[in-house]
C-alpha positions in Angstrom: 0.0 0.0 0.0 1.3 3.4 -0.9 2.1 5.9 1.9 1.3 9.0 -0.2 -0.8 11.8 1.3 -4.4 11.6 0.2 -6.7 14.7 0.4 -9.5 13.5 2.5 -10.4 12.0 5.8 -10.4 8.3 6.6 -13.8 7.4 8.2 -12.6 4.2 10.0 -9.1 5.5 10.9 -6.4 3.0 11.6 -2.9 2.8 10.4 -3.7 0.8 7.2 -6.1 3.4 5.7 -9.0 1.0 5.5 -12.5 2.3 5.0 -14.0 5.0 2.7 -12.3 8.3 2.5 -14.2 11.5 2.5 -13.1 14.2 0.0 -12.7 17.8 0.9 -15.7 18.6 -1.3 -17.8 16.2 0.8 -16.5 17.8 4.0 -17.4 21.3 2.7 -20.9 20.0 1.9 -21.3 18.6 5.4 -20.2 21.9 6.9 -22.6 23.8 4.7 -25.4 21.4 5.7 -24.6 22.0 9.3 -24.6 25.8 9.0 -27.9 25.6 7.1 -29.5 23.4 9.7 -28.3 25.8 12.4 -29.9 28.7 10.6 -33.1 26.8 10.1 -33.2 25.9 13.8 -32.8 29.6 14.7 -36.1 30.4 12.9 -38.1 27.5 14.3 -41.0 28.4 16.7 -39.6 28.2 20.2 -36.0 28.8 19.3 -36.5 32.5 18.5 -39.7 34.4 18.1 -40.6 37.7 16.6 -40.6 40.4 19.3 -43.4 42.7 20.1 -43.0 46.2 21.4 -40.9 47.8 24.1 -41.7 50.5 26.5 -39.2 52.6 28.4 -40.2 54.6 31.4 -42.6 57.2 30.2 -42.0 56.5 26.5 -44.9 55.2 24.3 -44.6 51.8 22.9 -43.0 51.4 19.5 -43.5 48.4 17.3 -40.2 46.5 17.1 -39.2 45.7 13.5 -37.0 42.7 12.7 -36.3 42.1 16.4 -36.4 38.7 18.0 -37.1 37.2 21.4 -35.3 34.2 22.8 -37.0 32.6 25.8 -34.7 31.3 28.5 -37.3 29.9 30.9 -40.8 30.6 32.0 -40.1 34.1 33.4 -36.9 35.2 31.5 -36.2 36.1 27.9 -33.8 38.1 25.8 -35.1 41.1 23.9 -33.2 43.7 21.9 -29.9 42.6 23.5 -31.2 42.7 27.1 -32.2 39.9 29.4 -35.7 40.5 30.7 -37.0 39.0 33.9 -40.9 39.1 34.1 -41.3 41.1 37.3 -44.8 40.0 38.4 -44.4 36.2 38.4 -42.2 33.3 39.5 -42.0 30.2 37.5 -40.5 26.8 38.2 -36.8 26.4 37.4 -35.7 24.4 34.4 -31.9 24.5 34.7 -31.6 23.8 38.4 -34.9 22.2 39.2 -35.0 20.5 42.6 -37.4 17.7 41.6 -38.8 16.1 38.4 -42.2 17.9 38.9 -40.5 21.3 39.0 -38.5 20.5 35.9 -41.6 19.4 34.0 -43.7 22.4 35.0 -40.8 24.7 34.2 -40.6 23.3 30.7 -44.4 23.8 30.2 -44.1 27.4 31.4 -41.1 28.0 29.1 -43.0 26.6 26.0 -46.2 28.6 27.0 -44.2 31.9 27.3 -42.7 31.2 23.8 -46.2 30.9 22.4 -47.5 34.0 24.3 -44.7 36.2 23.2 -45.0 35.0 19.6 -48.7 35.9 19.3 -48.0 39.6 18.5 -46.9 42.9 19.8 -46.4 43.4 23.6 -45.3 46.1 25.9 -42.6 46.0 28.5 -43.6 48.2 31.5 -41.0 49.1 34.1 -41.4 47.5 37.5 -40.6 49.0 40.9 -36.9 48.3 40.3 -35.0 48.6 37.1 -32.8 45.5 37.5 -32.5 42.4 39.7 -29.2 41.3 41.4 -28.3 39.4 38.2 -28.5 42.4 36.0 -31.7 41.4 34.3 -34.2 44.1 33.5 -37.3 43.8 35.6 -40.4 44.3 33.4 -44.1 43.5 33.4 -45.1 42.1 30.0 -48.4 43.4 28.7 -50.6 42.8 25.7 -54.0 44.5 25.3 -54.0 45.7 28.8 -53.4 42.3 30.3 -50.2 41.0 32.0 -48.8 37.9 30.3 -47.6 36.9 33.8 -51.2 36.9 34.9 -52.1 34.5 32.1 -49.3 32.1 33.2 -50.6 32.3 36.8 -54.2 31.6 35.7 -53.0 28.6 33.7 -51.1 27.2 36.8 -47.7 27.7 35.2 -46.5 30.5 37.5 -47.4 32.2 40.8 -47.5 35.8 41.6 -44.1 37.3 42.6 -44.0 37.8 46.4 -40.5 39.2 46.7 -38.8 35.8 47.2 -38.7 32.4 45.6 -40.9 29.7 47.1 -40.2 26.0 46.6 -42.0 24.2 43.8 -41.3 20.6 45.1 -43.6 19.0 47.7 
């Protein structure tokens, strides 16, 4: 067997060069397919959603154009480069859940928030404080005069914010 360099990658590896080799053209096609899949995922419902409107203190709402929202969990999302914490609710944790029930309910709250934010324009109203201790903007999310947080509470996916977290596990 010749020991000459071959442009490509040996799928099976090994010192004898057994197996099918992939050409650089095939590698480029696989990379392109991966990039396209990543771009397609970014536009799937739930991955990123069209944003609504934003309200600063005392400034009327403006319709956000070509903006996106990325939901982190049931009470946190990214909007216009800022992390927003919904100020009037508390939802179960998804990343550091203390029990399986909390994790499951947290996932439901996250999916529901994705749907609610994707349904159209919304307003962000300033809460009693501008930011929490993690640097997230504290805002009440409104649509048509109703708090999206109140909707999540009514559906059993959140509870009203009392100023401190309460346990979700029995």
